[in-house]
C-alpha positions in Angstrom: 73.9 44.4 163.6 77.5 43.6 162.9 80.4 44.0 165.3 83.9 44.3 163.9 86.8 43.4 166.2 90.5 43.5 165.8 92.3 40.4 167.1 96.0 40.5 167.9 98.1 38.8 165.3 98.6 35.1 166.2 102.0 33.7 167.3 104.4 31.9 165.0 102.8 28.5 165.9 99.4 29.6 164.5 97.8 27.5 161.9 98.6 29.8 159.0 102.3 29.9 159.7 102.5 26.1 160.2 100.7 25.6 156.8 103.0 28.1 155.1 106.1 26.5 156.6 105.0 23.0 155.5 104.4 24.3 151.9 107.8 26.0 151.8 109.5 22.9 153.2 107.8 20.7 150.6 108.9 23.0 147.8 112.5 23.0 149.0 112.6 19.3 149.3 111.1 18.9 145.8 113.7 21.4 144.4 116.6 19.5 145.9 115.4 16.2 144.6 114.7 17.6 141.2 118.1 19.3 141.0 119.9 16.0 141.9 117.9 14.1 139.3 118.6 16.7 136.6 121.9 18.5 137.5 122.0 20.5 134.2 118.3 21.3 133.8 115.9 24.1 134.6 115.3 23.1 138.2 119.1 23.1 138.9 119.4 26.5 137.1 116.6 28.0 139.3 117.4 26.4 142.7 121.1 25.7 142.7 123.1 28.0 140.3 122.1 31.3 141.9 123.3 30.2 145.3 126.5 28.9 143.8 127.0 32.4 142.3 126.4 34.0 145.7 129.0 31.7 147.3 131.6 32.3 144.5 131.3 36.1 144.4 130.3 37.3 147.9 131.3 40.8 147.0 128.6 41.0 144.3 126.1 39.5 146.8 126.9 42.3 149.3 126.6 44.9 146.6 123.2 43.6 145.6 122.0 43.5 149.2 123.2 47.0 149.8 121.3 48.4 146.8 118.2 46.5 147.9 118.6 47.8 151.4 118.6 51.4 150.2 115.5 50.8 148.0 113.8 49.0 150.9 114.3 51.9 153.3 112.8 54.3 150.8 109.9 52.0 150.1 109.4 51.8 153.9 109.4 55.6 154.1 106.7 55.8 151.3 104.7 53.1 153.0 104.8 55.1 156.3 102.8 57.8 154.6 100.1 55.2 153.6 100.1 53.8 157.1 99.5 57.1 158.8 96.5 58.0 156.6 95.1 54.5 156.8 95.3 54.6 160.6 93.6 57.9 160.8 90.8 57.3 158.2 90.8 53.5 157.5 91.3 54.3 153.8 94.1 53.3 151.5 95.4 56.6 150.0 96.0 55.9 146.3 97.2 59.5 145.9 100.3 59.0 148.0 102.3 58.1 144.9 101.5 61.2 143.0 102.1 63.3 146.1 105.7 62.2 146.0 105.9 63.4 142.4 104.0 66.6 143.0 106.2 67.5 146.0 109.4 66.9 144.1 108.2 68.8 141.1 107.1 71.8 143.2 110.6 71.9 144.8 112.4 71.8 141.5 109.9 74.2 139.9 110.3 76.8 142.6 114.1 76.6 142.2 113.8 77.1 138.5 111.8 80.2 139.2 114.8 81.7 141.1 113.9 80.7 144.6 116.9 79.6 146.7 117.0 75.9 147.4 116.3 75.8 151.1 113.7 78.5 150.8 112.1 76.4 148.1 112.0 73.5 150.5 110.2 75.6 153.1 107.7 76.9 150.5 107.1 73.3 149.2 106.3 72.3 152.8 103.8 75.2 152.8 102.3 73.9 149.5 101.9 70.5 151.0 100.2 71.9 154.1 97.7 73.9 151.9 97.1 70.7 149.9 96.4 68.7 153.1 94.0 71.4 154.4 92.3 71.6 151.1 91.8 67.8 150.9 90.4 67.7 154.4 88.0 70.6 153.8 86.9 69.8 150.2 87.1 66.0 150.1 87.2 64.3 153.5 84.9 66.5 155.6 81.9 66.1 153.2 82.5 62.3 153.1 82.5 61.6 156.9 80.7 58.4 157.7 80.5 57.4 154.1 81.6 53.8 153.1 85.3 53.3 152.9 85.1 52.6 149.2 83.8 56.1 148.6 86.8 57.6 150.3 89.1 55.3 148.5 87.6 56.4 145.1 88.0 60.0 146.3 91.8 59.4 146.5 91.7 58.3 142.8 90.1 61.7 142.0 92.9 63.5 144.0 95.5 61.5 142.1 94.3 62.4 138.6 93.7 66.0 139.6 97.3 66.3 140.8 98.5 64.6 137.6 96.6 67.1 135.4 97.4 70.1 137.6 101.1 69.1 137.8 101.5 68.6 134.1 99.8 72.0 133.4 102.1 73.8 135.8 105.4 71.9 135.5 105.1 70.2 132.2 105.6 66.5 131.5 109.4 66.4 130.9 111.7 64.8 133.4 113.6 67.3 135.6 116.9 67.1 137.5 116.7 67.1 141.3 118.7 70.0 142.8 121.1 67.7 144.7 124.1 70.0 144.8 122.0 72.9 145.9 120.7 70.8 148.8 124.3 69.7 149.7 123.5 66.1 148.9 126.7 64.1 148.3 127.9 62.9 145.0 130.4 60.2 144.0 131.0 56.8 145.5 133.0 55.0 148.2 134.8 51.8 147.1 135.4 49.2 149.8 137.7 46.3 149.3 136.0 43.3 150.9 135.3 39.6 150.4 137.9 39.4 147.6 136.4 42.2 145.5 135.2 45.8 145.6 131.8 46.9 146.9 130.9 50.4 145.6 128.6 52.5 147.8 127.1 55.6 146.2 127.2 58.5 148.6 123.7 59.6 147.6 122.5 56.1 148.6 124.2 56.3 151.9 122.6 59.7 152.5 119.2 58.5 151.4 119.4 55.5 153.8 120.4 57.6 156.7 117.8 60.4 156.1 115.0 57.9 155.5 115.9 55.9 158.6 116.0 59.1 160.7 112.7 60.2 159.3 111.1 56.9 160.1 112.5 56.9 163.6 111.4 60.5 164.3 107.9 59.9 163.0 107.6 56.6 164.9 108.6 58.3 168.2 106.4 61.3 167.5 103.3 59.3 167.0 104.1 56.9 169.8 104.9 59.4 172.6 103.3 62.8 171.8 99.8 64.0 172.4 99.1 64.1 168.7 100.3 60.5 168.4 97.9 59.4 171.2 95.1 61.2 169.5 95.9 59.5 166.2 95.8 56.1 167.9 92.5 57.0 169.4 91.1 58.0 166.0 92.5 54.7 164.5 90.7 52.7 167.2 87.3 54.4 166.8 86.2 57.7 165.3 83.1 57.9 167.5 85.1 57.3 170.7 87.7 59.9 169.6 85.0 62.5 169.0 83.4 61.7 172.4 86.6 62.7 174.2 87.0 66.0 172.3 89.4 64.9 169.6 88.9 66.8 166.3 88.9 64.5 163.3 89.3 67.5 161.0 92.5 68.6 162.8 93.9 65.0 162.9 93.2 64.5 159.2 95.1 67.8 158.3 98.0 66.8 160.5 98.2 63.3 159.1 97.9 64.4 155.4 100.5 67.1 156.0 102.8 64.5 157.6 102.3 62.3 154.5 103.2 65.4 152.4 106.4 65.8 154.3 107.2 62.1 153.8 106.4 62.5 150.1 108.8 65.5 149.8 111.7 63.6 151.5 111.0 60.6 149.3 110.8 62.7 146.1 114.1 64.3 146.9 115.8 61.0 147.5 114.4 59.1 144.6 114.8 62.2 142.3 118.5 62.4 143.3 119.0 58.8 142.4 117.3 59.1 139.0 115.3 62.2 138.0 112.0 63.8 138.8 109.2 62.7 136.5 105.7 61.2 136.7 107.3 57.8 136.5 108.1 58.1 140.2 104.5 57.4 140.9 104.9 53.8 139.8 107.9 53.5 142.1 105.9 55.0 145.0 103.1 52.4 144.5 105.6 49.7 145.4 104.5 50.6 148.9 101.3 48.6 148.3 103.1 45.2 148.5 105.2 46.6 151.4 101.9 47.3 153.3 100.5 43.9 152.5 103.7 42.3 153.9 103.9 44.4 157.0 100.3 45.2 157.7 98.3 48.3 156.9 98.3 49.7 160.5 101.9 48.9 161.6 104.8 51.2 161.4 107.3 48.4 162.2 105.6 46.4 159.6 106.2 49.1 157.0 109.9 49.0 157.8 110.3 45.2 157.7 108.1 44.9 154.6 110.1 47.6 152.8 113.4 45.8 153.5 111.9 42.4 152.4 110.7 43.9 149.1 113.7 46.0 148.4 116.3 43.3 149.0 114.1 40.6 147.5 113.6 42.3 144.2 117.3 43.2 143.8 118.4 39.6 144.5 115.7 38.3 142.2 116.7 40.7 139.4 120.4 40.0 139.6 120.4 36.2 140.2 117.2 35.0 138.7 116.5 37.7 136.1 118.8 36.3 133.4 116.8 33.1 133.4 113.8 34.8 132.0 115.4 37.8 130.3 115.2 40.3 133.1 112.3 42.5 134.3 111.8 40.6 137.6 112.2 43.8 139.6 109.0 45.3 138.1 106.7 42.5 139.3 108.4 40.4 142.0 107.2 42.6 144.8 103.6 42.0 143.8 104.2 38.3 143.5 105.6 38.2 147.0 102.5 40.2 148.2 100.2 37.7 146.5 101.8 34.9 148.5 101.3 36.7 151.7 97.6 37.4 150.8 97.0 33.7 150.4 98.5 32.7 153.8 98.5 35.7 156.0 96.3 38.5 154.6 96.7 40.7 157.7 100.5 40.9 157.1 103.3 40.2 159.5 102.4 42.8 162.1 98.8 43.6 161.2 95.7 42.8 163.3 93.3 40.1 162.2 89.9 41.6 161.7 86.9 39.5 162.7 83.4 40.6 161.9 80.6 39.1 164.0 77.0 39.2 162.7 
């Protein structure tokens, strides 16, 4: 018989952190030595020139960090939907990405049918609730007590069903988000600072504020309310939760509906920054490296991981991208996640799982 226990994450002096720190220190020393030995070579271009650029144009550095901060907050919001479902069922919900697309397409599709914007938002929330209840009744309930891999594969089925259903109903062409109808701001604010101008898009400011408020509200809700306590009980043990009268079916509906709300907010914000299309699913899956960094069960981890990924990929694209022709932003997040998997697979705030035989 096996016994699986969750151990609190070790402190910063734990063996994994010391090993990681020594490796990073060795790489830094090697880079400094190499740059001094070859002041015009590749090592200098990688480890010295980008930091010189940051020092020479601090306004561009602030602009890049700001854009990464906005992306990071939105990544954290997406990751929060993954965390809630993982805490309730122990399964990574691969369908969260397509739920972002489906919610945004539903909103825009209802508006195109003549429904007023805010009524369309309410109706979209209703659609996401029906989707949550259907998933619980048709998919999750029959698979209770099945291996986690079965539930994980079920989320693949949900994903491709929503892709096919969404394309048949809304078509495959990109659509414009109804930003003006939802009173989302347009234009930019230019700030003179650090010897230059930092341009802040108003929609980015709104996205950062709305996403931050959403994260805070959900964090407080699941920390201090009765439903939140029930969710934590379910996350600890399904059998123990059932023994004290907590309904797994109700919790799953609530959690999936909450993930649907998160998907709608995320779809609106990302759609307002670009457009609404099935390509948003790829953006939403950036939550995977965010979860690896922060830990699959940690709401604070989702926030910190999102900021690390968002800022890191923007800095990488702007300062190191020209060295390899660009494109760093599409894969850097997964490279960072790979590094964390090698040295701290439970993430910054996750619990270390020990299985005793």
